[in-house]
N, C-alpha and C positions, 0 to 999 in steps of 0.2 A: 646167131648170137653176135652182138657187136664186140669188136675187140676193145679191151681196156686200154685207156691212154697210157703211154709209156711213162715210167717214173721219171721225175725231173733229174736232170744230170747233176744238180748241185747238192745231192745227198738228201738226208731225211729232214734237215732243217735245224739241227742243233746249233749250227753256226749262226743262226739268226737270233739266238738268245740275247747277245749284247744289244741288238737293235731294240728288242722288247724292253730290256732293262733301261735303255736310253729313254724310251717313251715314258716309262713309269717315273723315272727321276725327273724328266722334263715336266711332267704333269704335277708331281708333288712339290717340286722345288727343293730347296735345301735350307738347312738351319745351321748357322755357324755362330759360335760364341767365342769372343776374344777378350782377354783381360789385359789391361795395361797397368803396370806397377812401376813406381819410381817416385823420386822426390818431385815436389812441385816446381814448376818453372822449367822443366826439361822438354816441353813440347809434346806431351802425350796426346792432348786433344787435337793439336794441329796435325800430328802425324796420322791419327785415325781419320780425320776429315780429308787429308790428302790421299790416303790409301784408297778410300771408297768414293772419292770425287764428289763429296757432298758434305754439307754442314750437319753432321750428326749431333754435335754438341757445340754450344757457343763457347767462346773463350772465357776462361775463369777470371773472376774478379780477385786481384791479388790483395786489395784492401780487406775484402771479406775473408780471404784465406788467412791473413795474419790475425784478424780478429778471432777466427775460429780456433787458432792455435791454443787459446786458453783452455779448450776442452781436452787437449792432448790425446785425441782419439783418431785412429785410422778408420775412415768411413768406407762404405761400399756403395757405389752408385751404379744403377742399371739403366742403360740407354738402349732402346729397341727401335729398329727401323726395318722397312721392307724395301729391298733394292730390286730393280728389274733391268735386265740387259738382254736384248734380242729375245724378248718374250719369256725369258727364264727368270723366275723370282727366287730371291734368297732372303730369308728372315735372319737379319743380323742383330746380334746382341753384343753390346760393348759394356764390359764391367770396368769401371774406373775406381781408383782407390785413393781419393784425396786425403791428405794428412800423413801419408806414410813418409817416414824419414825426415820430417820437418822440425824436429825438436832436438834439444841438446841431449836429453835422455830418451833414446829410441828403443829401450828395452821392451820386448814383447810387442812392438808396433806391428809385427807381421801376423800376430795372432788372429785378428779379424779376417785377414786375407786367407790364411790357411784354413780357418774354420769355415769360411764361405765355400771354398772348394770342396771340403769334406761334406758339408751340409747338402750340397747339390747331389753328390753321389748318394748320400743317405736318402734324400727325398726321392730320387729316381728308383732306388732299390725298394723303398716302401711302396711306391706306386706299382712296381712289378709284382708285388706280393698280393695286390688287391684282386678281387674277382673280376671287376670291370677295369680293363686297361685300354679303353679306346682312346681317350684323351689324356695323354701324359704330358705333364709340364717338364721340359728338359732344359735346365740351365747349366748343365755340365760344361766346364770350360775346355774348349778344344785347343786353344793356344794362348800362351801367356807371354806377352812382350815385356821383358824387364829392361827398364831404361837405366843406363849407366852414365853417371855424370862425367863429362869429358875433362877429367883432371890432368890427364897425361901421365899419371903415376901407375896406379894399379887398383884393384878392387878394395873397397873398404870392408872392415869386419862385418858391418851391417849387410852389405851386398852378399858376402859369402854365406852368412847365416841364413838369410831368407832364400837365396838361390838353392841351397842344399835342401831346404824344406819344400820348395816349389818343385824341384826337379823330380822328386819321387811321386808327385801327385798330378802333374800336368805337363803338357808339351812346352817346355821352357825354351824361349828364343831370346837370347840377350841382344840388345842393341845399344850402340854408343850414340847418345843423343847429341844434337847440335854439333855434328862433325865438322862444320865449317869454322868452328872456333879453334881448330888445330891445323897445323901444317900437315902435308901429306906424310912427311917423314915421322913427325910426332904421332900421327894417327896410326901409322903402320906399327911403330914400336909399342904404342898403347894397346893395340889389339893383340899383338903377340904376347904381351905380359898378361893380359886377361886370359888368353887361351892357356898359358902355362899355369895360372892360378886355378882355373877350372879343372885342369888335368890333375894337378897336385892335390886339390881338395876333394876330388872325386865327385864333382858336381855333375849331375846328369842333365844334359841339354838335348833338345830334339835333333835327331840326325836324319836327313832325308834318305829314304831307302834307295839302294842302288840296284837297278834291274840288270842282271847279267846278260839277258837276251836282247837288250836294247841299248846299244852303245851310245846313241845320242842322248837318251834320257839319263843314262848312267853318268855320262860326262857332265851334264847339267847339274845333277845331284851332287857330284864332287865339287863343282864350282861353288854351289850354294853352301856346302859344308865348310869349305876352305875360307869362305867370306865371313863366317861367324867369328865374333859378334858383328852384326851388320852396322856399318856407320851410316847415320841417317841425317838428312837435312829435311825439315818439314816446313812447308809453306803452301798456302792456298792462293797466294797472290801471284799475278802474272807480271813479269818485268821484261824489259827489252834488253837484249844482249848487244854487244858492240857491233855484231853483223846484222842487226835488225830483227832477229827472231824474237817471237813472243813465247816465253817459257815460264813455268812455275819455278820460283827460286827467291833468293835474297840478294839484294843489290848492295854492294860495298864500293868504297872508293877505288879499290883495285880491280873491280869487275863484278861479275854475277856468279853466285854459287847456284848451280842448276840442280833441281831436285831429281830429275830423271837422267842426268848425265852420269854414266858409270865411272867416269874419270874423277867425279867430284864426291860421289857417295854410293851406297849400296841400296838405294831405295827401290830400284827396279828388281833387284834380286829378292828383297824382302817381299815385295808385292807378288812376285812369281811364286815364292814359297807359300805364302798365305792363301793366295787366291787362284792363280792360273794353273799351277802344276801339282800342288800338294795339299789342297784343302781337304779332299776326300781321305787322304792318308792321315791327316791330323784328326779328322773325325773318327775314323776307324781305329786309330791308335788309342784315342781316348776311350772308346767303347771296349776294345779288346784287351787293353793292357791296364790303363790307370783305373778304370771303373772296375774291372775284374779283380785287380789287386785289392781294391778297397772292399769289394763285396766278399772276397775270400777271407780277408782278415777279420771282417765283422762276423761272418758266419762261424768262424772258428772260435770266436771269443764270446758269442752270445747265443742264447737259446732261441729256437724258432718263435718269431712273433715278439720277441723282447725288444723294448725300445732302447735306443742308444743312450748310454749314460751322459747326462748333461755336464758340460765342463764350464766352470765359472772362472774363465781366465781373461776376462776383460781387463786390460791394463789399468783403466781408471779405477775399477773395483779393487784391483790388487794394490794400488797405491793407497787407497783408503783403508784397506785391510792392514797394510803395513803400518800406516799412521796410528790406527787404533791399537795394533799390537805393541807399538813403541810406547804409546801413552799408557797402556795397561801395564807394561813392564816397569815403566817409571813409577807408576802408582804402587805397584807391588814392592818395589825397592824402597820407596819412601815409607810404606807401612812396616816393612821388615826392620828398617832403621829405627822407627818409632817403637816397635815392639822390643827391639834389643835394648833401647834406652830404658823402657819401662821394666824389662826383665832385670837389667842391671840395678835399677832403683830398688826393685823388690829384694834382690840379693843383698844389697847394702842394708836395707831395712831389716831383713831377717838376721843378718849378722849383728846389727845393733841390738835387736831384741834378745838374741841369744846371749850377747854379752851382758845385757842388763839382767837377764835371768840368772846367769852365772853369778853375778855380783849379789843378786838377791839371795841365792842359795848360800853363798859364802857368809852373808850377813846373818842369815837364819842359823847357820851352823855356829857362828861366833856367839850368838845370843843363847843358843842351846848349851854351849860349853860354859858360858857365864852362869846360866841357870843351874847347871849341874854343880858348879863350884859353890854357888850360894847354898844349895841344898846340903852339900857335904859339910860346909862350915856351920850351918844351922844345926845339923845333927850332932856335931861334936860339942857345941855349946850346951845343948840340952843334957847330954850324958854327964858332964862335969857337975851339973847341979844335982 
């Protein structure tokens, strides 16, 4: 009988599971959805194009933007693309929110954004409940970049309000747009003030996980966390520096603001967080925390198979509803005033008629008294005869 081959010296093969997982992920590719929120003109489109080194979306027409302000609506635009690097494919979805924060009255301008995030959780949950779950459409937002205008002061009330709402629904990553418009000292002070407001207001932002068993990765995560909010310079154009280098950046009279120079901005840190080091954590956090929180809250408040109650909180409809309510109230007040006048007129007419009736009764009584007197006098005259 032939001797059996000796068992391999590297164990039973469990340690090879990560390699198998790598093959599966490499074959399937990845799907990543990022949302950009902020006022118009802060470079959201430019930053997305710079992050992924491609023109996912053309530059916005500002004349069209001002024309559309008459609608006073925050829109949601979906841009899809498939990126490939070293034979690994990623399906990228970018959610843009034009119209947010562009008006004098921005009340409820965040409603379409928040509703969109909730609706994607709802749509995915409904698909999971179906018998056939092979092809599921997944537009759940894995990361939300919130663009802060570089005022040099602090967060505006609108920023605080929507960041509170977004932080409980999605991985919120605040960024300071157009950081090249502030000096380094002003930028440092501005970021410090933003961090203080975030802490005081209890705003939840994404925190990179710190791995205790990997000091290098843990240190990198600490650096990323301390850099928030990320200061950003967006540009897809190449310019020439004073020493002859070709870099992406913006050219000024005093020199060049380089996109990928960490002394100028935090673009490389943001790209590392979104793509190179924490993309899978952003995806898993969305799946295991934000989606599960939504799913749990809905299952606790709804019966199995019951549809989600529809909310009519469109800002445009609410304005029309308020206008109708105001007009209705004014009409009711006008009718009430007219009714009071008519009621007063009736009371006056009633008093007049009552007075006339009393006068008539008095006249009748006087006539009856005169008649009685005449009858008495006539009786006496007849008796004398």
